[in-house]
C-alpha positions in Angstrom: 86.5 87.6 36.2 84.6 90.2 34.4 80.9 90.2 35.8 77.9 92.1 35.0 78.2 93.7 38.7 81.5 95.0 37.8 80.5 96.3 34.5 77.4 97.9 35.9 79.5 99.5 38.7 81.8 101.0 35.9 78.9 102.7 34.4 78.3 104.7 37.5 81.3 107.0 36.5 80.4 107.0 32.7 77.7 108.8 31.0 75.1 106.2 30.1 74.2 105.8 26.5 70.7 106.2 25.3 68.3 103.7 24.5 69.1 101.1 21.8 66.5 100.7 19.1 66.3 99.1 16.0 66.8 101.4 12.9 65.1 98.7 10.8 63.5 95.2 11.7 65.5 92.8 13.5 66.3 89.2 12.4 63.1 87.1 11.7 64.4 83.5 11.5 67.4 84.1 9.1 66.3 87.4 7.5 68.7 89.8 7.7 68.1 93.5 8.5 70.0 96.2 6.7 73.0 97.5 8.6 73.6 101.4 9.6 74.9 103.5 6.8 77.4 106.4 7.6 75.6 109.0 9.4 72.5 107.1 10.3 72.1 107.3 14.0 68.4 108.0 14.5 65.7 105.4 14.6 63.3 105.0 11.9 59.8 106.8 12.5 57.1 104.8 13.9 53.8 103.8 12.1 52.6 107.3 12.9 55.4 109.0 11.5 56.8 110.1 14.9 60.7 109.7 15.5 60.2 109.6 19.5 64.0 109.4 20.3 64.7 112.3 18.1 61.9 114.5 19.6 63.3 113.3 23.2 66.9 114.2 22.4 67.9 110.4 23.1 70.5 109.0 20.6 70.4 105.2 19.8 73.7 103.4 19.3 74.9 100.1 18.2 75.4 97.7 20.9 78.9 96.3 20.9 78.9 95.9 24.6 76.2 93.1 25.6 72.8 92.7 27.4 73.2 95.2 30.1 70.1 96.6 31.8 71.7 100.3 31.7 71.9 99.8 27.9 68.4 98.3 27.6 69.8 94.8 27.0 68.4 93.1 23.9 66.2 93.9 21.3 62.9 92.1 21.2 62.1 89.7 18.6 59.4 90.1 15.9 57.6 87.2 17.2 57.8 88.8 20.7 56.3 91.9 19.5 53.6 90.0 17.7 52.5 88.2 20.9 52.6 91.7 22.7 50.5 93.4 20.2 48.2 90.4 20.2 47.7 90.7 24.0 47.3 94.4 23.9 44.0 93.9 22.1 42.1 91.5 24.4 40.9 91.4 28.1 41.7 88.2 30.1 41.8 87.2 34.0 45.2 87.7 34.8 45.6 84.9 37.2 44.3 82.4 34.6 46.8 83.7 31.9 49.6 83.5 34.6 48.7 79.7 35.2 48.5 78.7 31.6 51.8 80.6 30.4 53.5 79.3 33.6 52.4 75.6 32.7 53.3 76.1 28.9 56.8 77.5 29.9 57.5 74.8 32.6 57.0 72.4 29.9 59.2 73.9 27.3 62.1 74.1 30.0 61.5 70.7 31.6 60.7 72.2 35.0 58.0 71.3 37.6 56.8 74.9 37.7 57.4 78.3 36.2 56.1 81.8 36.3 56.9 85.0 34.4 58.3 87.6 36.7 59.1 91.3 36.6 63.0 90.7 35.6 65.4 88.3 37.3 65.7 90.5 40.2 61.8 90.1 40.8 62.3 86.4 40.5 64.9 86.5 43.5 62.5 88.6 45.7 59.4 86.5 45.0 61.2 83.3 45.1 62.8 84.3 48.6 59.3 85.4 49.7 57.8 82.1 48.7 60.2 80.1 50.6 59.8 82.2 53.8 56.0 82.2 53.7 54.8 79.3 51.8 51.1 79.9 50.9 50.4 81.5 54.5 48.5 84.7 53.7 49.1 85.9 57.0 52.7 85.6 56.8 52.7 87.0 53.2 51.3 90.1 54.6 53.9 90.3 57.3 57.0 90.3 55.0 59.7 91.9 55.5 58.9 91.5 59.2 60.1 88.1 59.7 59.5 87.8 63.4 57.4 84.7 62.8 59.4 83.1 60.1 63.1 82.0 59.5 65.3 84.6 58.4 68.8 83.5 57.6 70.1 82.6 54.0 73.4 80.9 53.6 75.6 82.3 50.7 79.1 81.8 49.9 81.3 84.7 50.6 82.5 84.8 46.9 78.8 84.9 45.8 78.0 88.0 47.3 76.9 90.4 44.4 75.1 93.5 43.7 71.9 92.1 43.0 71.5 90.1 46.3 69.5 93.2 47.8 66.4 91.5 45.8 66.6 88.9 48.9 67.4 91.4 51.7 64.2 93.5 50.4 62.4 90.4 52.1 64.0 91.1 55.5 66.6 88.3 55.5 69.9 88.1 56.9 72.9 86.6 54.9 75.1 84.3 56.7 78.4 84.0 54.7 80.6 81.0 54.5 83.6 79.9 52.4 83.9 76.0 52.8 81.7 73.2 53.1 82.4 72.6 56.9 81.7 76.2 57.5 78.3 75.9 55.7 77.3 72.9 57.6 78.2 74.6 60.9 76.1 77.6 59.8 72.7 75.6 59.4 70.3 76.1 62.3 66.8 76.5 63.1 66.6 79.9 61.5 68.1 79.0 58.2 65.4 79.5 55.4 67.3 79.1 52.4 70.7 78.9 50.3 71.4 81.2 47.5 74.0 80.4 44.8 75.3 83.0 42.1 75.9 81.0 39.0 78.4 83.6 37.5 80.5 82.8 40.3 80.5 79.2 40.3 84.3 78.5 39.8 85.1 81.4 42.5 83.4 79.7 45.4 84.8 76.8 47.1 81.5 75.1 47.0 80.5 74.4 43.5 76.8 73.9 42.2 76.3 70.2 42.4 78.0 70.1 45.8 75.8 72.9 47.0 72.7 71.2 46.0 73.6 68.1 47.7 74.3 70.2 51.0 70.9 71.6 50.5 69.2 68.5 50.4 71.1 66.9 53.1 70.0 69.4 55.4 66.5 69.9 53.9 67.2 73.5 52.9 65.7 75.0 49.7 68.4 76.0 47.2 68.0 79.1 44.8 70.3 79.8 41.7 70.6 83.1 40.1 71.3 82.4 36.5 70.1 85.6 35.3 72.4 86.1 32.2 73.3 82.4 31.6 71.5 81.5 28.4 72.9 80.7 26.0 73.8 77.8 25.9 70.1 76.4 25.4 70.4 73.6 27.7 71.0 75.9 30.9 67.2 76.4 30.8 66.9 73.0 32.4 70.4 72.1 33.6 70.1 73.6 37.0 66.5 72.4 37.9 67.9 69.0 36.9 70.7 69.1 38.9 68.3 69.8 41.6 68.2 73.4 42.6 64.6 74.2 44.1 64.3 77.6 42.6 66.3 79.3 39.5 66.0 82.7 38.1 66.7 83.9 34.5 66.5 87.2 32.9 64.0 87.4 30.1 65.4 90.6 28.3 69.0 89.2 27.8 69.8 86.2 25.6 66.2 85.2 25.5 65.4 88.5 23.8 61.9 88.8 25.4 60.7 91.9 27.1 63.3 93.7 29.3 60.8 94.0 32.2 60.3 90.2 32.3 62.1 87.3 33.7 61.5 83.6 34.6 61.3 81.8 38.0 61.5 78.1 37.7 61.5 75.3 40.1 59.3 73.2 42.5 55.7 73.5 42.3 54.8 74.7 45.7 57.7 77.0 46.0 56.6 78.9 42.7 52.9 78.6 43.9 54.1 80.4 47.0 56.0 82.9 44.9 53.2 83.7 42.9 50.9 84.7 46.2 53.6 87.1 47.1 53.4 88.9 43.7 51.0 90.9 41.7 47.8 90.9 41.4 47.8 90.2 44.9 47.4 93.1 47.1 49.0 92.9 50.6 52.2 91.3 49.0 55.9 92.5 48.8 55.6 92.0 45.2 52.6 94.0 44.6 54.5 96.6 42.6 56.4 93.8 40.6 53.5 93.8 38.1 53.8 91.6 35.1 50.8 92.4 32.5 49.4 90.1 30.0 51.7 91.6 27.2 54.8 90.5 29.0 53.4 87.2 29.8 52.8 86.1 26.1 55.9 88.2 25.0 58.2 85.8 27.4 56.4 82.9 26.1 56.9 83.7 22.6 60.7 84.4 23.5 61.2 80.9 25.0 59.3 79.3 22.3 61.7 81.0 19.8 65.0 80.4 21.8 64.2 76.8 21.9 63.4 76.1 18.5 66.0 78.2 16.5 69.2 76.9 15.2 71.6 77.7 17.8 74.6 76.3 15.6 73.9 78.5 12.9 73.6 81.7 15.0 76.9 80.7 16.7 78.7 80.5 13.1 77.3 84.1 12.7 78.5 85.3 16.1 82.0 83.7 15.2 82.0 85.7 11.6 81.3 89.0 13.4 84.0 88.6 16.0 86.5 87.6 13.6 85.6 90.8 11.5 86.4 92.9 14.3 89.4 91.0 15.6 91.1 91.2 12.3 90.6 94.9 11.9 91.7 95.9 15.2 94.8 93.3 15.1 95.8 95.3 11.8 96.8 98.3 14.0 100.6 98.2 14.6 101.3 97.2 18.4 97.6 96.0 19.0 96.7 92.6 19.8 93.1 91.3 19.4 91.8 87.8 20.6 88.6 86.0 20.4 87.3 84.5 23.8 84.0 83.2 25.3 83.1 83.6 28.9 82.9 80.6 31.1 79.4 81.3 32.2 77.4 84.7 31.9 77.1 85.9 28.3 78.7 82.5 26.9 79.0 83.7 23.4 82.1 85.1 21.4 83.6 88.2 22.6 86.9 90.4 21.3 89.4 91.5 23.7 91.9 94.1 22.4 95.1 94.9 24.3 98.3 96.9 23.6 101.7 97.4 25.2 100.9 100.7 27.4 104.6 101.7 27.3 104.9 101.6 23.5 101.3 102.8 22.7 100.1 105.6 25.1 96.0 104.4 24.6 93.6 104.7 27.3 90.7 102.4 27.3 88.3 104.8 28.7 89.2 107.3 26.0 88.5 104.8 23.2 85.2 103.8 24.8 84.2 107.4 24.9 85.2 108.2 21.5 83.2 105.4 20.1 80.0 106.5 22.0 80.5 110.0 21.0 81.1 109.3 17.3 78.9 108.7 14.5 77.1 106.4 14.7 77.4 106.0 18.2 78.7 102.6 19.4 78.9 101.3 22.8 81.8 98.9 23.8 83.2 98.4 27.3 86.6 98.4 28.9 88.0 95.8 31.4 91.0 97.5 33.0 93.1 98.7 30.3 91.6 96.2 27.6 88.7 96.8 25.4 85.8 94.2 25.2 83.4 94.0 22.4 80.5 91.9 22.4 79.0 90.7 19.1 75.6 89.0 19.8 73.5 92.2 20.4 74.6 93.6 17.1 72.4 93.5 14.0 73.7 91.9 10.8 76.1 94.0 9.2 76.9 96.2 12.2 80.1 94.4 12.9 81.8 96.1 9.9 80.7 99.3 11.0 82.2 98.5 14.6 85.4 97.0 13.0 86.0 100.2 10.9 85.3 102.7 13.6 87.3 100.8 16.3 90.5 100.8 13.9 90.1 104.0 13.3 89.9 105.2 16.8 92.8 102.9 17.9 95.0 104.6 15.0 93.9 108.1 15.9 94.5 107.9 19.6 97.7 106.0 19.3 
């Protein structure tokens, strides 16, 4: 199974493409933007007339890969930018805003409590710290020294992933298990929490509902990392309703809020404790994980928009984009193209392009690089010797450019 971890690891050996930015305004409740035209790779100048990316020598690109942090994830919605601009003009007390935004988001996503965090990784760190310390300020000041606290977190071996460092930052030790029996034997007086990586639900032997039940049986809090797992919409409340005590989401992926924001949802006492482990509190592990007033309102606006929008209509648009690219790639002799939807993370249509390597000496990495280096620059990704094209981070009309360029590269390199 392809995962965000495996893709980001592959980026380490590939030049990272520059920041993604809109050449024109994004979708505003059905209002389509103009697509790129040939040779148009630079961002439109800002209101002050400056083309910052051009000044810096940074090249924007069409995002046909997905919501990856190294590619600056998604473009913020106009509604999000309106909220950010509004907040930038006023002073408020940060804790009061934290409280009110958290209450509003919790109501929207049907959770007991919610807080805006500095990304999903921050939600994992703060959630873990909250479980360890509760609201004890002395303990909050001691993390990651856990001499006076429980220090073990149970995780399935198949659920270890590149972002679990966010928990280890708190000083915990992972205890890996594979079966239900191993998990129950692993529970002891030092067990603080159980962590579940939602993307690997089907890879572990203990799946989500049973995992929650085991946590409740032994009185151990459970946390679910569901960072990239909206859409579908119902995932925003599925896992808290299932019984997970804490759930983490990214704010800058499918929700299209600020890239430096995320959500921690769950039980009121645990979210309250997580808040005390974060900024603006000084002597806390999360002091550097600041969320300002602009990001709080931006995240609220993103959640409101995501819940209210027409998801069925958006899905039809994604289908149309995917079919445009599939048809164009499949027109190349010897090339096969199919549309698929990942089971969990990034649960939207993608196009997978393959070929008979013996008959057609194409190299996926070469095609990825040629698409990136061409005009306009287009980011796609490889999955072994297959190409994968994600359509949901494109702007309307860009699928035609991607389809044309991809076909040209497949024909040329073959």
